[in-house]
C-alpha positions in Angstrom: 0.0 0.0 0.0 2.8 2.4 0.9 4.6 1.5 -2.3 1.4 2.3 -4.3 1.1 5.6 -2.5 4.7 6.5 -3.3 4.2 5.5 -6.9 1.2 7.9 -7.2 2.9 10.9 -5.5 4.6 12.0 -8.7 1.3 12.2 -10.4 -0.3 14.1 -7.6 2.7 16.5 -7.5 2.4 17.0 -11.3 -1.1 18.4 -10.8 -0.5 20.3 -7.6 3.0 21.9 -7.8 2.0 25.1 -9.6 5.4 26.5 -10.2 6.9 23.6 -12.1 7.3 23.7 -15.9 5.6 20.3 -16.3 2.5 21.5 -14.3 2.2 24.7 -16.3 2.6 22.9 -19.6 0.1 20.2 -18.6 -2.4 22.9 -17.5 -2.3 24.8 -20.8 -2.2 21.5 -22.8 -5.4 20.2 -21.1 -7.3 23.5 -21.2 -6.5 24.2 -24.9 -7.0 20.7 -26.1 -10.4 20.4 -24.4 -11.5 23.8 -25.5 -10.6 23.2 -29.2 -12.3 19.8 -29.2 -15.5 21.2 -27.6 -15.4 24.1 -30.0 -16.0 21.7 -32.9 -19.4 20.8 -31.5 -22.2 22.4 -33.5 -25.7 23.2 -32.2 -28.1 24.1 -35.0 -25.1 24.4 -37.3 -23.5 27.0 -35.1 -20.3 26.5 -33.0 -18.4 28.8 -30.6 -15.0 27.7 -32.0 -11.9 28.2 -30.0 -13.8 30.5 -27.6 -14.5 27.3 -25.7 -10.8 27.5 -24.6 -11.9 30.5 -22.4 -14.7 28.4 -20.8 -12.3 25.5 -20.2 -9.8 27.9 -18.6 -12.6 29.3 -16.4 -13.5 25.8 -15.2 -9.8 25.0 -14.5 -9.4 28.2 -12.5 -12.6 27.5 -10.6 -11.5 24.1 -9.3 -8.1 25.5 -8.4 -6.1 24.0 -11.3 -4.0 27.1 -12.0 -0.5 28.5 -12.3 1.5 31.4 -10.8 0.0 34.8 -11.7 3.2 36.2 -13.4 3.4 33.1 -15.7 -0.3 33.5 -16.6 0.2 37.2 -17.3 3.3 36.6 -19.5 1.6 33.9 -21.6 -1.6 36.1 -21.9 0.3 39.1 -23.2 2.6 37.1 -25.5 -0.4 35.3 -27.0 -2.2 38.6 -27.5 0.8 40.2 -29.2 1.3 37.2 -31.5 -2.4 37.1 -32.3 -2.9 40.7 -33.2 0.4 40.9 -35.2 -0.6 38.0 -37.4 -4.0 39.6 -38.0 -2.3 42.9 -39.0 0.0 41.1 -41.5 -3.1 39.4 -42.9 -5.2 42.5 -43.4 -2.4 44.9 -44.1 -2.2 44.4 -47.9 -6.0 45.1 -48.3 -6.4 47.7 -45.5 -6.0 50.9 -47.5 -7.6 49.4 -50.7 -10.7 48.6 -48.7 -11.7 52.3 -48.9 -11.9 52.4 -52.7 -15.2 52.6 -54.5 -18.1 51.1 -52.6 -15.8 50.3 -49.7 -16.1 53.9 -48.4 -19.9 53.5 -47.8 -19.5 50.0 -46.3 -16.7 51.1 -44.0 -18.7 54.1 -43.0 -21.7 52.0 -42.0 -19.4 49.6 -40.2 -17.8 52.4 -38.2 -21.2 53.7 -37.3 -22.3 50.3 -36.1 -19.1 50.1 -33.9 -19.9 53.5 -32.4 -23.5 52.4 -31.7 -22.2 49.3 -29.9 -20.2 51.6 -27.6 -23.1 54.0 -27.1 -25.6 51.2 -26.3 -23.1 49.8 -23.9 -22.9 53.1 -22.0 -26.7 53.4 -22.1 -27.0 49.9 -20.5 -24.4 50.9 -17.9 -26.2 54.0 -16.8 -29.7 52.3 -16.9 -29.0 48.9 -15.3 -25.9 49.4 -13.1 -24.7 51.3 -10.0 -22.3 53.9 -11.5 -20.7 54.5 -8.1 -18.9 51.2 -8.2 -15.6 51.5 -10.0 -15.7 47.9 -11.3 -19.0 48.1 -13.1 -17.9 50.0 -16.1 -14.8 47.8 -16.8 -17.1 44.7 -16.5 -19.5 46.3 -19.0 -16.6 46.8 -21.4 -15.9 43.1 -21.1 -19.6 42.5 -21.8 -19.3 44.7 -24.9 -16.6 42.7 -26.4 -18.3 39.4 -25.6 -21.5 40.8 -27.3 -19.5 41.7 -30.5 -17.5 38.5 -30.3 -14.2 40.3 -30.6 -11.4 38.7 -28.6 -8.6 41.2 -29.5 -10.7 44.0 -28.1 -11.0 42.1 -24.8 -7.2 41.7 -24.8 -6.7 45.4 -25.5 -9.1 46.5 -22.8 -7.6 44.0 -20.3 -4.1 45.3 -21.1 -5.2 49.0 -20.8 -6.7 48.3 -17.3 -3.2 47.8 -16.0 -2.7 51.6 -16.4 -5.9 52.5 -14.7 -5.6 50.0 -11.8 -1.9 50.1 -10.9 -2.5 48.4 -7.6 -3.1 45.1 -9.2 -6.8 44.9 -8.3 -7.9 44.6 -11.9 -11.6 43.7 -12.5 -11.9 40.2 -14.2 -13.7 41.5 -17.3 -13.4 38.1 -18.9 -16.3 37.1 -16.8 -18.5 39.7 -18.5 -17.1 38.6 -21.8 -17.9 34.9 -21.2 -21.5 35.7 -20.1 -22.2 37.8 -23.2 -20.4 35.8 -25.9 -22.7 32.7 -26.6 -25.8 34.8 -27.0 -23.8 37.4 -29.0 -23.1 34.7 -31.7 -26.7 33.8 -31.9 -27.9 37.4 -31.7 -25.7 38.5 -34.7 -27.2 35.7 -36.9 -30.8 36.3 -35.6 -30.7 40.0 -36.1 -29.3 39.5 -39.6 -32.2 37.2 -40.4 -34.7 39.7 -38.9 -33.3 42.5 -41.3 -34.5 40.3 -44.2 -38.1 40.4 -42.9 -38.0 44.1 -41.9 -36.8 45.1 -45.4 -39.1 42.5 -47.2 -36.1 41.1 -49.1 -36.4 38.2 -51.4 -33.3 36.0 -51.5 -33.8 34.8 -55.1 -34.1 38.4 -56.3 -30.9 39.3 -54.5 -29.1 36.4 -56.3 -30.5 37.6 -59.6 -29.2 41.1 -58.9 -25.7 39.8 -58.2 -25.8 37.9 -61.6 -26.7 41.1 -63.4 -24.0 43.1 -61.6 -21.3 40.5 -62.5 -22.4 40.7 -66.1 -22.3 44.5 -66.2 -19.2 45.1 -64.1 -16.1 43.2 -65.1 -14.0 44.7 -62.3 -10.9 44.9 -64.5 -10.4 41.2 -64.9 -7.7 40.3 -67.5 -9.1 39.6 -71.0 -7.2 38.2 -74.0 -8.1 39.4 -77.6 -6.7 38.6 -81.0 -7.1 41.7 -83.2 -6.4 42.6 -86.8 -4.8 46.0 -87.2 -7.2 48.0 -89.4 -6.7 51.6 -88.2 -4.4 53.4 -90.7 -3.4 55.8 -88.0 -1.5 53.0 -86.3 0.7 52.3 -89.4 4.3 52.9 -88.4 3.4 53.6 -84.7 5.3 51.9 -82.0 3.6 49.8 -79.3 4.6 52.4 -76.7 3.0 55.2 -78.7 -0.2 53.3 -79.1 -0.4 52.4 -75.4 0.2 56.1 -74.5 -2.4 57.3 -76.9 -5.0 54.8 -75.5 -4.1 55.8 -72.0 -4.9 52.3 -70.9 -2.8 49.4 -69.7 -2.3 46.9 -72.5 0.1 44.0 -73.0 0.8 42.8 -76.5 2.1 39.2 -76.2 2.4 38.2 -79.9 2.5 39.9 -83.3 2.1 38.3 -86.7 3.7 40.3 -89.5 4.3 38.9 -93.0 3.7 35.4 -91.7 6.3 35.7 -88.9 5.3 35.6 -85.2 7.4 37.7 -82.9 7.2 39.0 -79.3 6.7 42.7 -79.6 8.7 45.2 -77.6 7.9 48.8 -76.7 9.7 49.8 -80.0 7.9 47.4 -82.3 5.9 49.1 -85.0 2.4 48.1 -86.1 1.3 47.9 -89.7 -2.2 47.6 -91.2 -3.0 43.9 -91.6 -0.9 42.8 -88.7 -2.5 40.4 -86.2 -1.8 41.1 -82.5 -2.6 39.2 -79.3 -3.6 41.7 -76.7 -4.2 41.2 -72.9 -6.1 44.1 -71.2 -8.6 44.9 -68.5 -12.0 43.4 -69.4 -13.6 46.8 -69.0 -11.2 48.3 -71.6 -11.5 45.6 -74.2 -14.3 47.3 -76.2 -12.5 50.6 -76.5 -9.2 48.9 -77.5 -10.9 46.8 -80.1 -12.6 49.8 -81.6 -9.2 51.7 -81.8 -7.0 48.9 -83.2 -9.3 46.7 -85.3 -11.8 43.9 -85.3 -11.4 40.6 -83.4 -10.3 37.6 -85.4 -10.2 33.8 -84.7 -6.6 33.4 -85.7 -4.9 30.3 -84.1 -1.5 31.3 -82.8 -0.5 27.7 -82.2 -0.2 27.1 -86.0 2.7 29.6 -86.1 4.7 28.2 -83.2 6.8 26.0 -85.4 8.8 28.9 -86.8 9.4 30.5 -83.5 8.1 28.3 -80.6 6.9 30.2 -77.6 5.5 29.1 -74.3 3.3 30.4 -71.5 4.5 29.6 -68.0 3.4 30.5 -64.6 6.3 31.7 -62.4 6.3 32.2 -58.6 8.1 35.3 -57.3 10.3 34.0 -54.5 13.4 36.1 -54.9 13.5 38.7 -52.1 15.3 41.2 -54.4 12.2 41.4 -56.6 10.0 42.5 -53.6 8.5 45.9 -54.3 9.8 46.3 -57.8 7.3 47.6 -60.4 6.5 45.7 -63.5 7.1 48.8 -65.7 10.7 49.3 -64.5 11.7 45.7 -65.1 11.6 46.1 -69.0 10.6 42.5 -69.5 9.8 42.9 -73.2 12.8 44.9 -74.3 15.5 43.3 -72.1 14.2 39.7 -71.6 12.1 39.3 -74.7 9.0 38.1 -72.7 5.7 39.6 -71.6 3.8 39.4 -68.3 0.1 38.9 -69.1 -1.4 38.4 -65.7 -0.6 38.3 -62.0 -2.3 36.1 -59.3 -2.1 37.2 -55.7 -3.8 35.2 -52.9 -6.0 33.5 -55.5 -7.1 36.7 -57.3 -6.3 37.4 -60.9 -4.9 40.9 -61.4 -4.2 42.7 -64.6 -0.5 43.2 -65.3 -0.4 47.0 -64.9 2.9 48.8 -65.3 2.5 50.2 -61.8 2.1 46.8 -60.2 4.5 46.2 -57.3 5.7 42.6 -57.1 5.4 40.9 -53.7 7.0 37.6 -52.8 4.4 35.0 -53.3 2.9 36.6 -56.5 2.3 34.2 -59.4 2.9 35.7 -62.8 2.1 34.4 -66.3 5.1 34.8 -68.6 4.9 34.5 -72.4 8.0 34.2 -74.6 10.6 31.8 -76.0 11.4 29.0 -73.7 14.9 30.0 -73.1 13.8 33.6 -72.3 11.0 32.4 -70.0 13.4 30.2 -68.1 15.8 33.1 -67.7 13.1 35.2 -66.1 12.0 32.3 -63.9 15.6 32.0 -62.6 15.6 35.8 -61.9 12.2 35.8 -60.1 13.1 32.7 -58.0 10.3 30.4 -58.9 11.0 28.1 -56.0 7.8 27.0 -54.4 9.8 25.2 -51.7 11.3 28.6 -50.5 7.8 29.9 -49.8 7.3 27.2 -47.2 10.1 28.8 -45.0 8.4 31.5 -42.8 10.0 34.9 -42.6 10.6 34.7 -38.8 12.9 37.8 -38.8 10.2 40.0 -40.2 7.7 38.8 -37.7 9.9 39.5 -34.7 11.3 42.8 -36.0 7.7 43.9 -36.4 6.8 42.8 -32.9 9.8 44.7 -31.4 8.9 47.9 -33.3 5.2 47.3 -32.4 5.9 47.0 -28.7 8.1 50.1 -28.7 5.4 52.0 -30.6 2.7 50.7 -28.3 4.5 51.8 -25.2 5.0 55.5 -26.3 3.1 57.7 -23.9 0.8 60.2 -25.5 -0.3 62.9 -23.1 -3.8 64.2 -23.6 -5.2 67.2 -21.6 -7.9 66.0 -19.1 -6.9 62.4 -19.2 -5.4 61.2 -15.9 -2.9 58.9 -17.5 -1.0 59.1 -20.8 -2.6 57.3 -23.7 -0.8 54.3 -24.9 -1.7 52.0 -27.8 -0.4 49.1 -25.7 0.6 45.6 -26.5 -2.5 45.2 -28.7 -2.7 48.4 -30.6 1.0 49.0 -31.2 1.8 45.6 -32.9 -1.4 45.7 -34.8 -0.7 49.1 -36.4 2.9 48.2 -37.2 1.8 44.9 -38.7 -0.7 46.6 -41.0 2.0 49.1 -42.1 4.5 46.3 -42.7 2.0 44.2 -44.5 1.2 47.1 -46.9 4.6 48.9 -47.2 7.2 46.4 -46.0 8.6 46.0 -49.5 9.8 49.6 -49.4 12.3 48.8 -46.6 13.2 45.4 -48.1 11.1 43.4 -45.6 9.6 40.2 -47.0 6.2 39.8 -45.4 5.0 36.8 -47.2 3.8 33.9 -45.1 1.7 31.0 -46.2 -1.9 31.1 -45.1 -1.4 28.0 -43.0 1.6 29.4 -41.2 -0.2 32.7 -40.5 -3.2 30.8 -39.2 -1.1 28.5 -37.0 0.7 31.5 -35.3 -2.5 33.4 -35.0 -4.5 30.5 -33.5 -1.5 29.6 -31.2 -1.5 33.2 -29.9 -5.3 33.2 -29.5 -5.6 30.0 -27.5 -2.7 31.0 -25.2 -4.5 34.3 -24.5 -7.9 32.8 -24.0 -6.6 30.0 -21.7 -4.7 32.5 -19.6 -7.6 34.9 -19.2 -10.0 32.0 -18.4 -7.7 30.5 -15.8 -7.2 33.9 -14.1 -10.9 34.7 -14.1 -12.1 31.2 -13.1 -11.9 31.7 -9.3 -14.7 34.3 -9.3 -16.8 33.3 -12.3 -19.4 31.3 -10.4 -20.0 34.0 -7.9 -20.3 36.5 -10.8 -23.0 34.4 -12.5 -24.9 33.1 -9.5 -24.6 35.8 -6.9 -23.5 38.8 -9.0 -24.7 40.4 -12.2 -24.2 37.4 -14.5 -27.8 37.3 -15.9 -27.8 41.1 -16.3 -24.6 40.8 -18.3 -26.3 38.3 -20.6 -29.3 40.6 -21.1 -27.3 43.8 -21.7 -24.9 41.9 -24.0 -27.8 40.8 -26.1 -29.1 44.4 -26.4 -25.6 45.6 -27.3 -25.4 42.9 -30.0 -28.8 43.3 -31.6 -29.8 47.0 -31.5 -27.0 48.4 -33.7 -27.6 45.7 -36.3 -31.3 46.5 -36.5 -30.5 50.2 -37.0 -27.7 50.0 -39.5 -28.9 46.9 -41.5 -32.2 48.5 -42.7 -30.3 51.8 -43.5 -27.8 49.9 -45.6 -30.5 48.1 -47.4 -33.2 50.8 -47.9 -31.1 54.0 -48.2 -27.8 52.8 -49.7 -29.4 49.9 -51.7 -26.7 47.4 -50.9 -27.4 43.8 -51.8 -28.7 41.8 -48.8 -25.9 39.3 -49.0 -23.3 42.0 -49.0 -24.9 43.4 -45.8 -24.7 40.0 -44.2 -21.0 39.9 -44.9 -20.6 43.5 -43.7 -22.3 42.7 -40.4 -20.2 39.6 -39.9 -17.0 41.6 -40.7 -18.0 44.4 -38.4 -18.5 41.9 -35.5 -15.4 39.9 -36.7 -17.6 36.9 -36.3 -16.7 33.8 -38.5 -19.9 31.8 -37.6 -22.0 34.7 -39.0 -19.9 34.7 -42.2 -20.3 30.9 -42.5 -24.0 31.3 -42.2 -24.0 34.1 -44.9 -21.9 32.0 -47.2 -24.3 29.1 -46.8 -27.2 31.4 -47.7 -25.6 32.6 -51.0 -24.0 31.0 -54.0 -22.0 34.1 -54.9 -19.0 35.8 -53.3 -21.0 38.8 -52.1 -20.8 37.9 -48.3 -17.1 37.3 -48.5 -16.5 40.6 -50.3 -18.6 42.5 -47.7 -16.7 40.8 -44.9 -13.2 41.4 -46.3 -14.0 45.0 -47.1 -14.9 46.1 -43.6 -12.9 43.5 -41.5 -9.5 45.4 -41.5 -10.9 48.7 -40.3 -13.3 47.0 -37.9 -10.6 45.0 -36.3 -8.5 48.1 -35.8 -11.4 50.2 -34.4 -12.5 47.4 -32.0 -9.0 47.3 -30.5 -8.6 51.0 -30.5 -12.0 51.8 -29.0 -11.4 49.3 -26.2 -8.4 51.2 -25.0 -10.2 54.6 -25.5 -13.1 53.4 -23.3 -10.8 52.2 -20.6 -8.4 55.1 -20.5 -10.9 57.9 -20.9 -13.8 56.6 -18.8 -12.4 54.0 -16.3 -9.7 56.2 -14.8 
């Protein structure tokens, strides 16, 4: 019996010795694994995803399965930094482009919805809670970010509270977050459905409208044309002169003159009767055809015997090419090839002269085989090298982001200097690096899987740490405290702004209902809502609406969290 007891002591010590590395690793391993597995469960087709890690952490903390507070704090902050930085790298390339065309209106409506979330939160705070208690407003901020299902905002608010409560008695706002989150997910989807009935929207009509829009708006997709030169004005004119006169981006990949096929350069002259293969933006095709000549069904493959040419897709993997523009590379005159199209993150882009190459771009090159191979060698064309993550860029960005986030900004009337903190600083720097990193020779490319792995790793570390720290007081908060009131006010915060902005977007701005669904999901940074929207529509409208507002929404959620804490909780 004594032998058995001694044999079991090591196992008991493993679970009870809180300051051992083995115990801490075991704690996080169990909390994260259980949370991720439970997050895969769906009820009515809806799941809470990795947020279950927070609830598993709360359970662990409640039963006393915990770790030293400094360790929990470090892993919480490190996870938050890693999470928001990877988000910034992901949204950075499209952050500024999201304001173009219809994106301005969508981002405006999204911003208004975020402000309404904050205003409704304050209204609930003054109506339902005792304003004399200093902990109530921070807890309501936790409820706010549970209601809008935004974990980075929770992290930013939690981090900012360290400046407002320097004595260490920081309110466990994760309890408010946990109370509001489940109904927040359901409320977003429910309110989105309700908008359809309020605005009397027919889903089939919306699908038909999207079909008509796709037919009428080519969105500058690349289009290939074979034209016969019939405009006498073009006789003796060079390709560069013709391109400048058209004031449109065109790429001429092949030219047939007197039965001989060549790859034209900028100095190649056109003659009446020549046949040319043109790649241009789909929206410009009609104008270019009217200027050069009629379209013909000429088969270029029949002429390849005299001067064989190939088309090859090449991957940009050479860091030296990062940031260089297509126009300054002189592919046609120097290398005897032409770039017809560029693919970035699955999207076909027209090969404009002003296009900046990024590592990871896939380019279509047309020319003689030996010339194409020469360009492939210059551009890298090594898919294997893309699998190696650019760790240096990530940690350089994190270092700069932390320094930037810790800069004190004194504002009159504010008791403590404003800081962007460990969430805001790395986020802004990551966005800037993702968009402009090529200018300082930083390669920002990471595979989608690598970015997702780092992001999810940071997120689960953060959620587990917050849950374990908050677990001790969670039951009291729900049973004896204001837990049920947090659930109610969270639902109000979720639903009211959607029911205000949704009908405005539909009735006043005439946005497609599926685009509105994506916009709401992006504003609330809620993947389950996006999944529901995608399941309701066969087109890409929900994803477009989501991606258009997501970058700015994520930034504003994190920024407003700190503003609310520093300006109103001090």
